[in-house]
Structure formats: C-alpha cells, structure tokens
C-alpha positions as CSV (number, residue, x, y, z in Angstrom):
1,M,236.3,-63.2,205.9
2,N,236.0,-59.3,204.9
3,T,237.7,-59.4,201.6
4,H,236.4,-56.9,199.4
5,N,234.0,-59.4,197.6
6,Q,232.2,-60.5,200.6
7,L,230.0,-58.9,203.0
8,P,231.2,-58.1,206.4
9,S,231.2,-60.9,209.1
10,S,228.2,-59.2,210.6
11,H,226.8,-60.5,207.5
12,S,227.3,-64.2,207.5
13,S,223.7,-64.9,209.2
14,V,222.4,-63.4,205.7
15,E,224.6,-65.3,203.9
16,S,223.6,-68.7,206.0
17,R,219.6,-67.9,205.9
18,F,219.7,-67.2,202.3
19,A,222.0,-70.3,201.5
20,S,219.4,-72.5,203.4
21,G,216.5,-71.3,201.6
22,F,218.1,-71.4,198.5
23,L,218.7,-75.0,199.2
24,K,215.2,-76.0,200.2
25,A,213.7,-73.8,197.2
26,L,215.7,-75.9,194.9
27,K,215.4,-79.1,196.5
28,K,211.0,-78.2,196.7
29,M,211.9,-77.3,193.1
30,N,213.7,-80.6,191.9
31,K,210.5,-83.0,193.6
32,N,208.3,-81.5,190.9
33,R,210.8,-82.1,187.9
34,P,209.2,-83.6,185.0
35,S,211.3,-86.5,183.2
36,S,211.7,-84.9,180.4
37,P,211.3,-81.2,180.6
38,S,210.0,-79.2,177.4
39,I,211.7,-75.7,176.7
40,R,208.7,-74.4,178.9
41,D,209.5,-76.0,181.8
42,T,212.9,-75.4,181.0
43,Y,212.0,-71.5,181.5
44,R,209.7,-72.0,184.6
45,R,212.6,-73.8,186.3
46,Y,214.7,-70.7,185.5
47,N,212.5,-68.2,186.1
48,F,211.5,-70.0,189.7
49,I,215.3,-70.2,190.6
50,R,215.9,-66.3,189.5
51,V,213.2,-65.1,191.4
52,S,213.9,-67.6,194.2
53,A,217.0,-66.2,194.6
54,Y,216.2,-62.7,194.6
55,G,213.8,-62.9,197.3
56,L,215.3,-65.3,199.2
57,M,218.5,-63.0,199.4
58,A,216.1,-59.9,200.0
59,S,214.0,-62.0,203.0
60,A,217.9,-62.4,204.3
61,V,218.8,-58.8,204.8
62,R,215.4,-58.3,206.6
63,P,213.3,-55.5,205.4
64,G,216.0,-52.6,207.2
65,R,217.0,-52.0,203.4
66,A,214.9,-50.0,200.8
67,W,216.1,-52.1,198.1
68,S,215.0,-55.8,200.1
69,H,211.7,-53.9,200.8
70,A,211.0,-53.1,197.2
71,T,212.3,-56.3,195.7
72,L,209.8,-57.9,198.0
73,W,207.2,-55.6,197.3
74,K,207.7,-56.5,193.3
75,I,207.9,-60.4,193.8
76,R,204.6,-60.6,196.2
77,N,202.5,-58.2,193.6
78,R,203.9,-59.7,190.2
79,T,201.8,-62.5,190.6
80,F,198.5,-60.2,190.5
81,H,200.0,-58.1,188.0
82,R,200.8,-60.8,185.5
83,A,197.4,-62.2,185.6
84,L,196.2,-58.2,185.0
85,M,198.1,-58.2,182.1
86,K,197.7,-61.1,180.3
87,R,194.0,-60.0,180.1
88,S,195.2,-56.8,178.5
89,R,197.9,-56.9,176.7
90,T,197.5,-53.2,175.0
91,H,196.9,-52.2,178.5
92,S,200.9,-52.7,179.5
93,L,201.9,-51.9,176.5
94,T,200.2,-48.6,176.9
95,R,201.8,-48.3,180.6
96,R,205.6,-48.5,179.4
97,V,205.1,-46.2,176.6
98,A,203.5,-43.4,179.2
99,R,206.1,-43.8,182.0
100,G,208.8,-42.8,179.6
101,N,212.2,-42.1,180.6
102,P,212.3,-39.0,183.3
103,R,215.2,-37.2,184.4
104,N,216.2,-36.8,188.1
105,E,216.5,-33.3,189.8
106,L,219.9,-33.1,188.8
107,G,220.0,-34.0,185.1
108,C,222.7,-36.7,185.7
109,E,222.0,-39.5,183.2
110,Q,224.1,-42.0,185.1
111,V,222.0,-41.2,188.6
112,N,219.1,-42.1,186.4
113,D,220.6,-45.4,185.3
114,L,221.6,-46.3,189.0
115,R,218.1,-45.6,190.1
116,K,216.8,-47.8,187.5
117,L,218.8,-50.7,188.6
118,V,218.3,-50.3,192.2
119,P,215.1,-52.1,193.7
120,G,213.3,-48.9,195.0
121,G,215.8,-46.4,193.6
122,E,213.2,-44.0,191.9
123,E,212.2,-42.6,195.1
124,M,215.5,-42.0,197.0
125,K,217.5,-39.1,197.4
126,F,221.1,-39.4,196.1
127,C,223.0,-40.1,199.3
128,R,220.7,-42.8,200.2
129,L,220.6,-44.0,196.4
130,L,224.7,-44.4,197.0
131,N,224.4,-46.4,200.6
132,E,221.5,-48.4,199.0
133,T,223.6,-49.6,196.2
134,A,227.0,-50.4,197.8
135,H,224.6,-52.9,200.3
136,Y,222.9,-54.5,197.2
137,M,226.1,-55.0,195.3
138,K,227.8,-56.4,198.2
139,C,224.7,-58.6,198.4
140,L,224.6,-59.4,194.8
141,Q,228.3,-60.8,195.1
142,A,227.5,-62.8,197.9
143,Q,224.6,-64.2,196.4
144,V,226.7,-65.0,193.4
145,Q,229.7,-66.5,195.5
146,I,227.0,-68.8,197.5
147,M,225.6,-69.9,194.4
148,R,228.6,-70.9,193.2
149,N,229.6,-72.7,195.7
150,I,226.5,-74.8,195.9
151,V,227.2,-75.6,192.3
152,D,230.5,-76.5,193.1
153,H,229.7,-78.8,195.7
154,Y,226.7,-80.8,193.9
155,S,229.2,-81.0,190.6
156,T,232.1,-82.6,192.1
C-alpha cells in the first residue's frame, strides 16, 4: 500500500477512521435531504461535505500534527465568528485590510504562500513547516482517493 500517492501503511487506521466518519456524515446529510433542493440547499450540502471532509481528516490524524489542530480549531470557532460577522460586515472588511500581507523573516514569497496554505503554518519555523506540509499533502491525497472510492462504489 505504500505508493507515492498514499499514506504509509501505518496510516491505514487514519484512512479507515476518515472513511467511516465521512460515510456517517453523508448518511446524516441524506436523511435531511429536501425533495426538491434549492440553490441555497445545494450550497449548504456542498459546505457540509467540505467542512466534514476537512474536519474528519484532521480528527482522524489526532492532535499530533499542527495542521490538524489548526484545522479543528478553525472549524470549531467558525460558527461563533460567522454569527459575529453577520452582525458587523464592516468589521470583517476592516480585519481583512488590517491583516495585510506580512513577509516572513526570510523574505521568500513562496514560503509566505506555503504558510498560508497549510493550516497553522503562519506560526511555524521553516523546517517544521516543510514537515507539516508533506504530511498535510499525504493526508489530502488519501482523502481524495477515499472520496473517489466512495463515489465509484456508489456510482456502480
């Protein structure tokens, strides 16, 4: 099972935890499926699947990785922040502008881009960032493969 597109065999339990949790989430979502979905319902389903996939993969990895911890923190706090932002749209615009585009200590634009892509990467030193990035990419590849397998299974 150790090809370059998959996690090492020691991560098979991560894959199985993700797959079983994702199937449970899909089943739960389908129970509440409207008979004639509107565009808003379709968007909600899309968002539910997206957030579930990220959250379940981060949960399956356990808190040993900085990216999984950052992803779970972001998902848990998103509901609270979304309610606050609805009350004050101008506040969210002000925060985005104030945040800007800080350069890191090396002045390397690619490192800045990488820090933005990896959850929790803004706070990491360069070597740890590379290690977390490699693990995050392997988990994303496994996640995509599992989701493809689920689609293939239910499409046939």
